[in-house]
C-alpha positions as CSV (number, residue, x, y, z in Angstrom):
1,M,-11.8,-7.1,12.8
2,L,-8.9,-7.1,10.3
3,N,-11.5,-7.1,7.5
4,R,-12.3,-3.6,8.7
5,I,-8.8,-2.4,7.6
6,E,-7.8,-1.7,4.0
7,I,-4.6,-0.5,2.4
8,V,-4.8,1.3,-0.9
9,Q,-2.4,3.2,-3.1
10,G,-3.9,6.4,-4.4
11,D,-5.2,9.9,-3.8
12,I,-6.9,10.3,-0.4
13,T,-8.9,13.3,-1.8
14,K,-10.7,11.0,-4.2
15,L,-11.9,8.3,-1.8
16,Q,-15.6,7.7,-1.2
17,V,-15.5,7.7,2.6
18,D,-17.3,9.6,5.4
19,A,-14.1,11.2,6.7
20,I,-10.6,11.7,5.6
21,V,-7.7,12.6,7.9
22,N,-5.5,15.5,7.0
23,A,-1.8,15.4,8.1
24,A,-2.0,19.1,9.0
25,N,0.4,21.6,10.4
26,D,-0.4,23.3,13.7
27,S,-2.0,26.4,12.0
28,L,-4.5,24.2,10.1
29,L,-4.3,26.8,7.3
30,G,-2.8,24.5,4.6
31,G,0.7,23.6,3.6
32,G,2.5,21.1,1.4
33,G,2.1,17.4,0.7
34,V,-1.2,15.8,1.7
35,D,-2.3,19.0,3.6
36,G,-1.9,21.1,0.5
37,A,-3.7,18.6,-1.7
38,I,-6.7,18.4,0.7
39,H,-7.0,22.1,1.0
40,K,-6.8,22.5,-2.8
41,A,-9.4,19.7,-3.5
42,A,-11.8,20.9,-0.7
43,G,-11.8,24.5,-2.0
44,S,-11.3,28.0,-0.4
45,E,-14.1,27.5,2.1
46,L,-12.0,25.0,4.1
47,V,-9.3,27.6,5.0
48,H,-12.1,30.0,6.3
49,E,-13.5,27.3,8.6
50,C,-9.9,26.3,9.7
51,R,-9.2,29.9,10.7
52,L,-12.1,29.7,13.2
53,L,-10.5,26.6,14.9
54,G,-7.5,28.5,16.3
55,G,-4.9,25.9,15.2
56,C,-4.2,22.5,16.7
57,K,-1.6,21.0,19.0
58,T,0.6,18.1,18.1
59,G,-1.1,14.8,18.8
60,Q,-4.6,16.4,18.8
61,A,-7.3,16.6,16.1
62,K,-10.0,18.9,15.0
63,V,-12.8,18.4,12.4
64,T,-14.2,20.5,9.6
65,R,-16.7,19.9,6.8
66,G,-15.4,18.3,3.6
67,Y,-16.7,20.9,1.2
68,R,-15.8,19.9,-2.3
69,L,-14.4,16.5,-1.3
70,P,-16.3,13.3,-1.6
71,A,-15.8,13.0,2.2
72,K,-18.3,14.7,4.5
73,W,-15.7,15.4,7.1
74,I,-12.0,16.3,7.3
75,I,-10.3,15.4,10.5
76,H,-7.1,17.5,10.8
77,T,-4.4,16.1,13.0
78,V,-0.9,17.4,13.7
79,G,1.7,14.7,13.8
80,P,5.0,15.0,15.5
81,V,8.2,16.1,13.8
82,W,10.7,13.2,14.1
83,R,13.6,14.1,16.5
84,G,15.1,10.7,16.9
85,G,12.2,9.0,18.8
86,L,13.2,10.1,22.3
87,E,10.9,13.1,22.6
88,G,7.6,11.4,22.8
89,E,7.1,11.0,19.0
90,P,5.5,7.5,19.2
91,E,3.0,8.6,21.8
92,L,2.1,11.8,20.0
93,L,1.7,9.9,16.7
94,G,-0.5,7.3,18.4
95,S,-2.6,10.1,19.9
96,C,-3.2,11.4,16.3
97,Y,-4.8,8.1,15.4
98,R,-6.8,7.8,18.6
99,C,-8.1,11.4,18.5
100,S,-9.0,11.1,14.8
101,L,-10.9,7.9,15.3
102,K,-12.7,9.3,18.3
103,L,-13.8,12.3,16.3
104,A,-14.9,10.1,13.4
105,V,-17.2,8.2,15.8
106,E,-18.5,11.4,17.3
107,R,-19.5,12.5,13.8
108,E,-21.1,9.1,13.1
109,A,-18.6,8.4,10.3
110,K,-18.6,4.7,9.3
111,T,-15.6,4.9,7.0
112,I,-12.4,6.9,7.4
113,A,-9.2,7.2,5.4
114,F,-5.7,8.1,6.8
115,P,-2.6,9.3,5.1
116,A,0.8,8.3,6.4
117,I,0.9,10.9,9.2
118,S,4.3,12.6,9.8
119,C,6.0,10.6,7.1
120,G,6.6,13.5,4.7
121,I,8.4,16.6,5.6
122,Y,8.1,15.8,9.4
123,G,10.6,13.0,8.8
124,Y,9.0,10.2,10.8
125,P,10.6,6.9,9.6
126,V,7.9,5.1,7.5
127,E,8.3,1.6,9.0
128,A,8.0,3.0,12.6
129,A,5.1,5.2,11.7
130,T,3.1,2.5,10.0
131,Q,3.6,0.2,13.0
132,V,2.1,2.9,15.3
133,A,-0.8,3.5,12.8
134,I,-1.7,-0.2,12.6
135,M,-1.3,-0.9,16.3
136,E,-3.5,2.1,17.3
137,T,-6.1,1.3,14.7
138,V,-6.4,-2.4,15.7
139,N,-6.6,-1.4,19.3
140,F,-9.3,1.1,18.7
141,L,-11.3,-1.3,16.5
142,K,-11.2,-4.0,19.2
143,S,-13.1,-1.7,21.5
144,D,-15.3,0.1,19.1
145,D,-17.7,-1.3,16.5
146,E,-19.0,2.0,15.1
147,I,-16.3,2.3,12.4
148,E,-16.9,-0.2,9.6
149,K,-13.8,0.5,7.5
150,V,-10.4,2.2,8.1
151,I,-8.5,2.8,4.9
152,F,-4.8,3.7,4.8
153,A,-4.3,5.7,1.6
154,C,-0.7,5.5,0.5
155,F,0.7,8.0,-2.0
156,S,3.7,5.9,-3.0
157,E,4.5,2.2,-3.5
158,A,7.1,2.3,-0.7
159,I,4.6,3.5,1.9
160,Y,2.0,1.1,0.6
161,Q,4.5,-1.8,1.2
162,A,5.3,-0.5,4.6
163,Y,1.6,-0.6,5.6
164,V,1.3,-4.1,4.2
165,Q,4.3,-5.3,6.2
166,A,3.0,-3.6,9.4
167,L,-0.4,-5.2,9.0
168,S,0.9,-8.7,8.2
169,P,1.9,-9.7,11.8
170,E,-1.7,-8.8,12.8
171,I,-3.2,-11.2,10.2
């Protein structure tokens, strides 16, 4: 099952996968970081479709077409803002992964790429977030064989190393 998980350093908007996950804000109308990069790469049609979705709650996910991206689908999920870890942040972050993977299966996506959800401006500690990401992904893949490959796309070397460390106990 661990051969179905890959960690790469690079631009999620360039990956040849069926679906990419967008670390979105609750409006789904674009923002900074990965969200802004995905909106820019997908083109203006994306924001028009996102307007029709009526936003998204923290821990949930919604799906749109990929437009100008190599990915057919964009799964938008809203991660929690870090408030010290005592306001349900781990469960909300875990829900982002579970909901995103479920939507990928519903869309018959075989490959999916995730960014480091909530690790940017939302301030989630990278080591804690990567542990949640790996744990939720491994648990999902244990019970579902539809997804062939989950890629964690890391923008920086530090985030890449955190994912490698989080995955190493699983190996």
